[in-house]
C-alpha positions as CSV (number, residue, x, y, z in Angstrom):
1,M,108.4,118.5,93.5
2,P,106.6,118.7,90.2
3,N,103.0,117.3,89.9
4,S,104.1,114.6,87.5
5,S,105.9,112.8,90.3
6,M,102.9,112.9,92.7
7,V,101.0,109.8,93.7
8,T,97.6,109.5,92.1
9,E,96.6,106.1,93.3
10,F,97.5,103.8,96.2
11,L,98.0,100.1,96.7
12,L,96.4,98.5,99.8
13,A,98.2,95.7,101.7
14,R,97.0,92.3,102.6
15,F,97.6,90.3,105.8
16,S,99.4,87.6,103.7
17,D,100.4,87.0,100.1
18,V,99.7,83.3,100.3
19,W,96.5,82.5,98.4
20,E,95.2,80.1,101.0
21,F,95.5,82.6,103.8
22,R,94.1,85.4,101.6
23,A,91.0,83.2,100.9
24,L,90.7,82.5,104.7
25,H,91.0,86.2,105.6
26,A,88.4,87.1,103.0
27,M,86.0,84.4,104.3
28,L,86.4,85.6,107.9
29,F,85.9,89.2,106.9
30,L,82.8,88.3,104.8
31,L,81.3,86.3,107.6
32,M,81.8,89.2,110.1
33,Y,80.3,91.6,107.5
34,L,77.2,89.5,106.8
35,G,76.8,88.8,110.6
36,T,77.0,92.6,111.3
37,L,74.5,93.4,108.6
38,M,72.0,90.8,109.6
39,G,72.2,91.5,113.4
40,N,71.9,95.3,113.0
41,F,69.1,95.0,110.4
42,L,67.2,92.7,112.8
43,I,67.5,95.3,115.5
44,I,66.4,98.1,113.3
45,T,63.4,96.1,112.1
46,V,62.3,95.1,115.6
47,T,62.7,98.6,116.9
48,I,60.6,100.1,114.1
49,F,57.8,97.6,114.3
50,D,57.4,97.1,118.1
51,K,55.8,100.2,119.7
52,K,57.0,99.0,123.1
53,L,60.5,99.7,122.0
54,H,59.8,103.3,121.0
55,T,61.9,104.7,123.9
56,P,65.1,106.8,124.1
57,M,67.3,103.7,124.8
58,Y,66.1,101.8,121.7
59,F,66.0,105.0,119.6
60,F,69.8,105.3,120.2
61,L,70.3,101.6,119.7
62,M,68.5,101.8,116.3
63,N,70.7,104.7,115.2
64,L,73.8,102.9,116.4
65,S,72.8,99.9,114.3
66,V,72.4,102.0,111.2
67,L,75.8,103.6,111.9
68,D,77.4,100.2,112.4
69,M,76.1,98.9,109.1
70,C,77.7,102.0,107.4
71,Y,80.9,101.8,109.4
72,I,81.8,98.2,108.5
73,S,80.7,98.8,104.9
74,V,83.5,101.4,104.5
75,T,86.4,99.0,104.8
76,V,85.3,95.3,104.6
77,P,84.0,95.0,101.0
78,K,87.1,96.6,99.6
79,A,89.3,94.5,101.9
80,C,87.6,91.3,100.6
81,V,88.3,92.4,97.0
82,I,92.0,93.0,97.6
83,F,92.3,89.6,99.4
84,L,90.8,87.7,96.5
85,I,92.1,89.4,93.4
86,D,95.5,90.7,92.4
87,N,94.3,94.3,91.9
88,R,95.0,96.2,95.1
89,M,94.6,99.6,93.7
90,I,92.5,102.4,95.2
91,S,92.3,105.9,93.7
92,I,93.2,108.9,95.7
93,V,89.5,110.0,95.7
94,G,88.5,106.5,96.9
95,C,91.1,106.7,99.6
96,A,90.0,110.1,100.7
97,A,86.4,108.8,100.9
98,Q,87.5,105.9,103.1
99,V,89.4,108.3,105.4
100,F,86.4,110.6,105.6
101,F,83.8,107.9,106.4
102,V,86.0,106.0,108.8
103,Y,86.5,109.2,110.8
104,L,82.8,110.1,110.5
105,C,81.6,106.7,111.7
106,A,84.2,106.3,114.5
107,C,83.6,109.8,115.9
108,T,79.8,109.5,115.7
109,E,79.9,106.0,117.2
110,L,81.9,107.3,120.2
111,L,79.4,110.1,120.7
112,F,76.5,107.6,120.4
113,L,78.1,105.3,123.0
114,T,78.6,108.3,125.3
115,I,75.0,109.4,125.0
116,M,73.8,105.8,125.6
117,A,75.9,105.7,128.8
118,H,74.3,109.0,129.9
119,D,70.8,107.6,129.1
120,R,71.5,104.6,131.4
121,Y,72.8,107.0,134.1
122,V,69.6,109.1,134.0
123,A,67.4,106.0,133.9
124,I,69.0,104.4,136.9
125,C,70.2,107.3,139.0
126,Q,67.4,109.8,138.2
127,P,64.4,107.7,137.2
128,L,61.8,110.4,138.2
129,H,63.4,113.0,135.9
130,Y,64.0,110.6,133.0
131,P,61.0,111.5,130.9
132,V,61.9,115.2,131.2
133,I,65.6,114.9,130.6
134,M,65.5,112.3,127.8
135,N,62.4,113.5,126.0
136,P,62.0,112.8,122.2
137,Q,63.1,116.3,121.1
138,V,66.3,116.0,123.2
139,C,67.1,112.6,121.8
140,V,66.7,113.8,118.2
141,R,68.9,116.8,118.8
142,L,71.6,114.7,120.5
143,M,71.6,112.3,117.5
144,L,71.8,115.1,114.9
145,A,74.5,116.9,116.9
146,S,76.5,113.7,117.0
147,V,76.3,113.2,113.3
148,F,77.1,116.9,112.6
149,S,80.1,116.7,114.9
150,G,81.3,113.6,113.1
151,V,81.0,115.3,109.7
152,V,83.0,118.3,110.9
153,F,85.6,116.1,112.6
154,A,86.0,113.9,109.5
155,G,86.1,116.8,107.1
156,L,88.8,118.5,109.1
157,H,91.1,115.4,109.3
158,T,90.4,114.4,105.7
159,G,91.2,117.8,104.3
160,Y,94.3,118.2,106.5
161,T,95.6,114.7,105.4
162,F,95.1,115.1,101.7
163,H,96.6,118.6,101.8
164,L,99.9,116.7,102.0
165,S,101.9,115.8,99.0
166,F,102.3,112.0,98.4
167,C,105.4,111.5,96.3
168,Q,107.1,108.5,97.8
169,S,106.0,104.9,97.7
170,N,102.3,104.4,97.0
171,V,101.9,101.2,99.1
172,V,99.7,101.7,102.1
173,H,100.7,99.2,104.7
174,Q,97.1,98.6,105.8
175,F,94.0,96.9,104.4
176,F,92.2,100.3,104.1
177,C,93.3,103.9,103.9
178,E,94.4,104.7,107.4
179,V,95.8,108.1,108.1
180,P,99.0,107.1,110.0
181,S,99.8,104.8,107.1
182,L,99.4,107.6,104.7
183,W,101.7,109.9,106.6
184,M,104.5,107.4,105.9
185,L,104.1,108.0,102.2
186,S,104.1,111.8,102.4
187,C,107.0,113.9,101.3
188,S,105.6,116.9,103.3
189,D,106.1,117.7,106.9
190,T,103.5,115.8,109.0
191,L,104.3,117.3,112.4
192,S,101.2,119.6,112.4
193,N,99.1,116.6,111.4
194,E,100.5,114.5,114.2
195,I,99.9,117.3,116.7
196,L,96.3,117.7,115.5
197,N,95.8,114.0,115.7
198,V,97.1,113.7,119.2
199,I,94.8,116.6,120.3
200,S,91.8,115.0,118.6
201,V,92.4,111.6,120.2
202,V,92.8,113.2,123.7
203,V,89.7,115.4,123.3
204,V,87.2,113.1,121.5
205,P,88.0,109.4,122.5
206,G,89.6,110.5,125.7
207,G,86.7,112.8,126.6
208,C,84.1,110.2,125.7
209,F,85.9,107.6,127.7
210,A,86.1,109.8,130.8
211,F,82.4,110.7,130.5
212,I,81.4,107.1,130.1
213,T,83.6,106.0,133.0
214,M,82.0,108.7,135.3
215,S,78.5,107.7,134.2
216,Y,79.2,104.0,135.1
217,I,80.8,104.9,138.4
218,H,77.6,106.7,139.4
219,I,75.5,103.8,138.0
220,F,77.5,101.1,139.9
221,S,77.3,103.1,143.1
222,T,73.5,103.3,142.7
223,V,73.2,99.6,141.7
224,L,75.1,98.4,144.8
225,K,72.3,100.0,146.9
226,F,69.7,97.8,145.3
227,P,68.2,95.4,147.9
228,N,67.6,92.6,145.4
229,S,70.7,90.8,144.3
230,R,69.0,89.6,141.1
231,D,68.6,93.3,140.0
232,R,72.2,94.0,140.8
233,K,73.4,91.0,138.8
234,K,71.2,92.1,135.8
235,A,72.5,95.6,135.9
236,F,76.2,94.5,136.1
237,S,75.7,92.0,133.3
238,T,74.4,94.8,131.1
239,C,77.0,97.4,132.0
240,V,80.2,95.4,132.1
241,P,80.1,94.3,128.4
242,H,79.5,97.9,127.3
243,I,82.5,99.1,129.2
244,L,84.6,96.3,127.8
245,V,83.7,97.1,124.2
246,V,84.3,100.8,124.7
247,T,87.7,100.1,126.3
248,I,88.8,97.9,123.4
249,F,87.4,100.5,120.9
250,I,89.2,103.5,122.4
251,S,92.4,101.7,123.3
252,S,92.8,100.4,119.8
253,I,92.2,103.9,118.3
254,A,94.8,105.4,120.7
255,T,97.3,102.6,119.9
256,V,97.0,103.2,116.1
257,Y,96.7,107.0,116.0
258,M,99.1,108.0,118.8
259,Q,102.2,106.0,117.7
260,P,105.0,107.8,116.0
261,T,105.0,108.0,112.2
262,S,108.4,106.4,112.0
263,H,107.0,103.2,113.5
264,S,107.6,100.4,111.0
265,P,104.4,98.7,109.7
266,T,103.7,95.3,111.2
267,L,101.0,92.6,111.2
268,Q,100.2,93.6,114.7
269,G,99.3,97.1,113.5
270,K,96.8,95.6,111.0
271,I,95.2,93.4,113.6
272,T,94.9,96.4,116.0
273,S,93.1,98.3,113.3
274,V,90.6,95.5,113.0
275,F,89.6,96.1,116.7
276,Y,88.4,99.6,116.0
277,S,87.1,99.3,112.4
278,I,85.4,95.9,112.3
279,V,85.0,94.4,115.8
280,P,82.7,97.1,117.4
281,P,80.1,97.0,114.6
282,F,80.2,93.2,114.8
283,V,79.8,92.8,118.6
284,N,77.5,95.7,119.3
285,P,74.3,93.9,118.3
286,I,75.2,91.0,120.5
287,I,76.1,93.1,123.5
288,Y,73.5,95.9,123.4
289,S,70.5,94.2,121.9
290,L,70.4,90.5,121.1
291,R,71.1,89.7,124.8
292,N,68.3,92.0,125.8
293,K,65.1,90.3,127.1
294,Q,62.8,92.9,125.5
295,I,64.4,92.4,122.1
296,K,64.0,88.7,122.3
297,E,60.3,89.1,123.3
298,S,59.8,91.5,120.3
299,L,61.4,88.9,118.0
300,K,59.0,86.3,119.2
301,R,56.1,88.6,118.5
302,L,57.3,89.5,115.1
303,T,57.7,85.8,114.1
304,N,53.9,85.8,114.0
305,K,53.5,86.3,110.2
306,K,50.1,87.9,110.5
307,N,51.3,90.5,112.9
308,F,54.4,91.2,110.9
309,I,52.3,91.7,107.7
310,E,49.9,94.0,109.5
311,E,52.8,96.1,110.8
312,T,54.5,96.2,107.4
313,D,51.3,97.4,105.7
314,R,50.8,100.0,108.5
315,L,54.4,101.3,107.9
316,I,53.9,101.5,104.1
317,L,50.6,103.4,104.6
318,L,52.4,105.8,106.9
319,C,55.2,106.4,104.4
320,Y,52.7,107.1,101.6
321,S,50.7,109.5,103.9
322,C,53.9,111.4,104.6
């Protein structure tokens, strides 16, 4: 087909065309966005300023918070714009950028969650070896390896997706550029894309889920041996929400990315996409940090204005010395 008939821009979809509902959806998305930014920024600030939190666990929590702020910023601001104004257009470059960063953040987040589960496994099941296994150099390497893997994963899928020709309708039946929704607009054969996608979902989310599940099986078997019921209850209250969020995250990804391309777009599909693109960054601060006793104690210490100013000045001096 000649290039003149090719799609050069896309139109994103809303949950509803009724103005009142559009305003409500924009308000809900904006509140979740602001809540995510505030919660994660608070965790980053506390982790940086409190030396007692300079441990592998909080190192990964801080990186997860940075990632979550980036993850939700990829889709929500643009979604709020299309909810509130009549212009739903996104350029093909902007669409490719959304696809790349959604894949990057989702893949890296899965790897971070897997590393955090391994960190808890080592801390509970092998406490004597913990300082050796999870030393600072290993933590930094694991973080960099996760980000690099996410970049490679995102680059592969973005390039493979936009290698297709889009010459049919330019209406993406989603509030952001989602790959399965883009396949419906392609006039090229998407079979190889679907096969690659299924393999990727099985290997990355499936592999991460299996590793996390095995880690928590070992953790629970060790926790059940604790003589103190209070310690057992504390460990379970920490682990169960983690497993729940990971399950929702991975199951929603599998639901969206493993369904056949011929599947007609529905409101349920849009809602399912929310569960892997917006909900995890929103609930992670609550589950992993803000319910944590050490984080609460650190917040109380930082509310002392004098201490906060001293720590800020120290950080500024450190930055200038570097």
